C-alpha positions in Angstrom: 0.1 -0.1 0.0 1.5 3.4 -1.1 0.1 6.2 1.4 0.5 9.9 0.7 -0.9 13.3 1.7 -0.5 16.8 2.6 -0.4 18.4 6.1 -1.8 22.1 6.3 -2.3 24.8 9.1 -6.0 24.7 10.1 -6.2 28.6 10.2 -4.2 29.6 7.1 -4.3 26.3 4.8 -0.6 26.8 4.2 1.5 23.5 4.2 3.5 22.8 7.1 6.9 21.2 6.5 9.0 19.1 8.9 6.0 17.2 10.4 6.5 13.7 11.6 3.9 11.2 10.4 4.1 8.6 13.4 2.6 5.2 12.1 1.2 3.0 14.8 3.4 4.6 17.7 4.2 8.2 18.8 7.9 7.9 17.9 9.4 9.6 15.2 12.3 7.5 14.7 12.5 6.6 11.1 9.1 8.0 10.3 8.2 10.0 7.2 8.6 13.8 7.7 6.6 16.1 5.4 8.6 18.4 2.7 8.5 22.1 2.1 5.0 21.6 0.4 3.6 19.6 3.5 3.7 16.5 1.3 4.4 13.0 2.9 4.5 9.5 1.2 5.2 6.0 2.5 5.0 2.4 1.7 3.1 0.3 4.2 2.9 -3.6 4.1 -0.5 -5.1 3.8 -1.9 -7.8 6.1 0.0 -6.4 9.3 -3.3 -4.5 10.6 -6.8 -3.9 9.3 -6.0 0.1 9.8 -3.1 2.2 10.4 -3.1 4.9 13.1 -1.3 7.9 11.9 -0.1 10.7 14.3 1.0 14.0 13.0 3.5 15.6 15.4 5.3 19.0 15.1 6.0 21.8 17.4 3.6 24.6 17.7 0.7 22.4 16.8 -1.6 20.0 18.6 -1.2 16.4 17.5 -3.7 15.4 14.6 -4.5 11.8 14.5 -6.2 9.7 11.4 -7.2 6.0 11.0 -6.5 4.7 7.4 -7.9 1.4 6.4 -5.2 -0.9 5.1 -6.0 -1.9 1.4 -4.0 -2.5 -1.8 -3.0 0.1 -4.1 -2.3 3.7 -3.8 -4.1 5.7 -1.3 -4.1 9.5 -1.3 -5.3 11.2 1.9 -7.3 14.5 1.8 -5.5 17.4 3.7 -4.6 16.7 7.3 -5.4 20.2 9.3 -3.2 20.8 12.3 -4.4 23.3 14.8 -1.7 25.6 16.0 -1.2 25.8 19.9 -1.5 29.6 20.1 
């Protein structure tokens, strides 16, 4: 399964660079990180779980969380909107 998406600021709609996309854990070690356009991309192995728990973590924003069903092929998520802490 190839998963990709974009992370944006919930107030401005602007992309957020450097967001850790933690998959199944809250640890950012070896986790995908968004690029300058807020885009992330990762390949996930099918059959390990029924759904992937994604946590989006970066300084200055509340953690965002999404559940993504595990299925074959390419999955493109709608924008993940992160709320600033201030």
